[in-house]
C-alpha positions as a Python dict, from the first residue, in 0.01 Angstrom:
ca = {
    (1, 'X'): (0, 0, 0),
    (2, 'X'): (89, 14, 369),
    (3, 'X'): (-19, 361, 479),
    (4, 'X'): (181, 332, 798),
    (5, 'X'): (501, 384, 597),
    (6, 'X'): (360, 639, 352),
    (7, 'X'): (449, 1006, 357),
    (8, 'X'): (95, 1124, 325),
    (9, 'X'): (-51, 1445, 190),
    (10, 'X'): (-401, 1559, 105),
    (11, 'X'): (-524, 1757, -193),
    (12, 'X'): (-865, 1924, -151),
    (13, 'X'): (-987, 2029, -494),
    (14, 'X'): (-1191, 2350, -509),
    (15, 'X'): (-1404, 2330, -193),
    (16, 'X'): (-1448, 2707, -200),
    (17, 'X'): (-1716, 2951, -90),
    (18, 'X'): (-1811, 3060, -441),
    (19, 'X'): (-1884, 2697, -527),
    (20, 'X'): (-2050, 2587, -201),
    (21, 'X'): (-2161, 2874, 24),
    (22, 'X'): (-2524, 2997, 27),
    (23, 'X'): (-2396, 3345, -65),
    (24, 'X'): (-2149, 3220, -328),
    (25, 'X'): (-2149, 3263, -705),
    (26, 'X'): (-2287, 2916, -781),
    (27, 'X'): (-2576, 2957, -537),
    (28, 'X'): (-2659, 3288, -704),
    (29, 'X'): (-2656, 3110, -1040),
    (30, 'X'): (-2878, 2826, -910),
    (31, 'X'): (-2596, 2580, -983),
    (32, 'X'): (-2520, 2475, -626),
    (33, 'X'): (-2459, 2100, -594),
    (34, 'X'): (-2640, 1949, -296),
    (35, 'X'): (-2391, 1661, -287),
    (36, 'X'): (-2092, 1892, -299),
    (37, 'X'): (-2221, 2094, -3),
    (38, 'X'): (-2191, 1780, 215),
    (39, 'X'): (-1822, 1727, 140),
    (40, 'X'): (-1651, 1966, 386),
    (41, 'X'): (-1810, 1799, 689),
    (42, 'X'): (-1707, 1456, 560),
    (43, 'X'): (-1353, 1562, 476),
    (44, 'X'): (-1266, 1760, 789),
    (45, 'X'): (-1205, 1443, 999),
    (46, 'X'): (-983, 1304, 722),
    (47, 'X'): (-778, 1625, 712),
    (48, 'X'): (-742, 1619, 1091),
    (49, 'X'): (-627, 1255, 1084),
    (50, 'X'): (-366, 1327, 816),
    (51, 'X'): (-240, 1633, 1003),
    (52, 'X'): (-219, 1429, 1323),
    (53, 'X'): (38, 1185, 1189),
    (54, 'X'): (374, 1162, 1365),
    (55, 'X'): (694, 1331, 1259),
    (56, 'X'): (839, 1219, 928),
    (57, 'X'): (513, 1077, 796),
    (58, 'X'): (386, 1367, 589),
    (59, 'X'): (71, 1523, 723),
    (60, 'X'): (51, 1812, 476),
    (61, 'X'): (-298, 1930, 376),
    (62, 'X'): (-314, 2130, 54),
    (63, 'X'): (-601, 2284, -138),
    (64, 'X'): (-653, 2419, -486),
    (65, 'X'): (-847, 2741, -530),
    (66, 'X'): (-1007, 2800, -867),
    (67, 'X'): (-935, 3162, -949),
    (68, 'X'): (-1068, 3415, -1200),
    (69, 'X'): (-788, 3666, -1238),
    (70, 'X'): (-895, 4025, -1315),
    (71, 'X'): (-780, 4201, -1630),
    (72, 'X'): (-659, 4563, -1645),
    (73, 'X'): (-1018, 4684, -1607),
    (74, 'X'): (-1086, 4451, -1314),
    (75, 'X'): (-1307, 4218, -1517),
    (76, 'X'): (-1257, 3843, -1465),
    (77, 'X'): (-1066, 3662, -1738),
    (78, 'X'): (-1305, 3375, -1806),
    (79, 'X'): (-1236, 3111, -2070),
    (80, 'X'): (-1497, 3095, -2347),
    (81, 'X'): (-1619, 2744, -2261),
    (82, 'X'): (-1668, 2836, -1894),
    (83, 'X'): (-1849, 3159, -1978),
    (84, 'X'): (-2085, 2963, -2202),
    (85, 'X'): (-2160, 2706, -1931),
    (86, 'X'): (-2172, 2954, -1640),
    (87, 'X'): (-2304, 3285, -1779),
    (88, 'X'): (-2386, 3409, -1427),
    (89, 'X'): (-2017, 3455, -1339),
    (90, 'X'): (-1936, 3823, -1289),
    (91, 'X'): (-1683, 4069, -1155),
    (92, 'X'): (-1561, 3967, -809),
    (93, 'X'): (-1645, 3597, -840),
    (94, 'X'): (-1350, 3372, -753),
    (95, 'X'): (-1133, 3685, -734),
    (96, 'X'): (-791, 3634, -573),
    (97, 'X'): (-806, 3710, -203),
    (98, 'X'): (-1186, 3729, -192),
    (99, 'X'): (-1413, 3536, 43),
    (100, 'X'): (-1564, 3361, -257),
    (101, 'X'): (-1227, 3228, -369),
    (102, 'X'): (-1134, 3109, -19),
    (103, 'X'): (-1158, 2757, 121),
    (104, 'X'): (-1490, 2696, 296),
    (105, 'X'): (-1487, 2793, 662),
    (106, 'X'): (-1489, 2438, 801),
    (107, 'X'): (-1177, 2337, 610),
    (108, 'X'): (-983, 2664, 603),
    (109, 'X'): (-810, 2616, 943),
    (110, 'X'): (-696, 2267, 838),
    (111, 'X'): (-527, 2369, 511),
    (112, 'X'): (-151, 2420, 528),
    (113, 'X'): (-94, 2538, 170),
    (114, 'X'): (-338, 2667, -94),
    (115, 'X'): (-248, 2708, -460),
    (116, 'X'): (-436, 2921, -712),
    (117, 'X'): (-542, 2740, -1028),
    (118, 'X'): (-700, 2850, -1354),
    (119, 'X'): (-795, 2516, -1512),
    (120, 'X'): (-915, 2171, -1406),
    (121, 'X'): (-599, 2023, -1258),
    (122, 'X'): (-455, 2145, -928),
    (123, 'X'): (-111, 2085, -1081),
    (124, 'X'): (-154, 2291, -1400),
    (125, 'X'): (43, 2618, -1376),
    (126, 'X'): (63, 2597, -994),
    (127, 'X'): (339, 2521, -743),
    (128, 'X'): (159, 2221, -594),
    (129, 'X'): (410, 1963, -717),
    (130, 'X'): (701, 2172, -583),
    (131, 'X'): (534, 2204, -241),
    (132, 'X'): (456, 1832, -219),
    (133, 'X'): (803, 1723, -329),
    (134, 'X'): (968, 1971, -93),
    (135, 'X'): (760, 1820, 190),
    (136, 'X'): (864, 1466, 97),
    (137, 'X'): (509, 1355, 15),
    (138, 'X'): (480, 1031, -183),
    (139, 'X'): (113, 943, -133),
    (140, 'X'): (-181, 1174, -203),
    (141, 'X'): (-536, 1155, -75),
    (142, 'X'): (-758, 1347, -316),
    (143, 'X'): (-1110, 1479, -268),
    (144, 'X'): (-1324, 1767, -392),
    (145, 'X'): (-1518, 1882, -696),
    (146, 'X'): (-1606, 1788, -951),
    (147, 'X'): (-1535, 1416, -970),
    (148, 'X'): (-1519, 1409, -1350),
    (149, 'X'): (-1349, 1750, -1379),
    (150, 'X'): (-1101, 1896, -1134),
    (151, 'X'): (-1064, 1577, -931),
    (152, 'X'): (-1007, 1346, -1228),
    (153, 'X'): (-761, 1587, -1391),
    (154, 'X'): (-568, 1630, -1065),
    (155, 'X'): (-555, 1255, -1005),
    (156, 'X'): (-417, 1181, -1352),
    (157, 'X'): (-160, 1459, -1321),
    (158, 'X'): (-53, 1320, -982),
    (159, 'X'): (-20, 972, -1132),
    (160, 'X'): (216, 1086, -1410),
    (161, 'X'): (424, 1263, -1144),
    (162, 'X'): (473, 927, -967),
    (163, 'X'): (259, 987, -660),
    (164, 'X'): (62, 699, -518),
    (165, 'X'): (-295, 831, -526),
    (166, 'X'): (-599, 750, -314),
    (167, 'X'): (-935, 893, -421),
    (168, 'X'): (-1201, 922, -151),
    (169, 'X'): (-1525, 818, -321),
    (170, 'X'): (-1747, 988, -61),
    (171, 'X'): (-1520, 1293, -64),
    (172, 'X'): (-1601, 1384, -425),
    (173, 'X'): (-1917, 1499, -602),
    (174, 'X'): (-2033, 1567, -956),
    (175, 'X'): (-2345, 1719, -1106),
    (176, 'X'): (-2496, 1372, -1157),
    (177, 'X'): (-2451, 1040, -980),
    (178, 'X'): (-2385, 870, -1315),
    (179, 'X'): (-2098, 1109, -1394),
    (180, 'X'): (-1960, 1064, -1041),
    (181, 'X'): (-1961, 683, -1060),
    (182, 'X'): (-1818, 677, -1413),
    (183, 'X'): (-1532, 904, -1310),
    (184, 'X'): (-1452, 691, -1004),
    (185, 'X'): (-1445, 378, -1220),
    (186, 'X'): (-1216, 552, -1468),
    (187, 'X'): (-977, 678, -1199),
    (188, 'X'): (-945, 326, -1057),
    (189, 'X'): (-700, 255, -1340),
    (190, 'X'): (-448, 502, -1193),
    (191, 'X'): (-548, 529, -825),
    (192, 'X'): (-694, 343, -530),
    (193, 'X'): (-1059, 433, -482),
    (194, 'X'): (-1209, 391, -135),
    (195, 'X'): (-1445, 568, 101),
    (196, 'X'): (-1324, 777, 392),
    (197, 'X'): (-1417, 515, 653),
    (198, 'X'): (-1198, 254, 481),
    (199, 'X'): (-915, 504, 451),
    (200, 'X'): (-928, 605, 818),
    (201, 'X'): (-935, 237, 918),
    (202, 'X'): (-620, 173, 714),
    (203, 'X'): (-457, 481, 862),
    (204, 'X'): (-509, 335, 1207),
}
């Protein structure tokens, strides 16, 4: 696809403080991904390039924020499968409006719209599709965590909504290299997969 004519948007999946920051929930639970921590620095130049496009060519940068909504007692409503896999999650983690839920500091100033999500896909029960369609976006550049979870689910949901999708291979991370590579290979059936250098070269 000729990116010069595309109305381009970016979806940053879950690059949040509770996932990536040294004082976040996942660091406290010893589940911090070393590969994921590298992503904000790699993706900031991509976000800047997309935002710098001329009038009428998109330029919207969006982000999904995984959120644990509090119940009437203020306790996070955590699905059973997540609680089993991440028993360290506690009150205040990924809480709406908290520092932990927020986009990481490096990317926060570059994000135009953030949507709160409760499951893997950035489209599920959010207003992301409405925002993108209202902005005239037809092509999405997707990055974030995890490659075989939130990223893959978001990419497939974007595909069935008729967006042209580009997945940045060096802009995603999983908890193993094997899972990362398998997910990229799988997404290649519904999206273009390339690294950020190739994307920026095409963008011109």
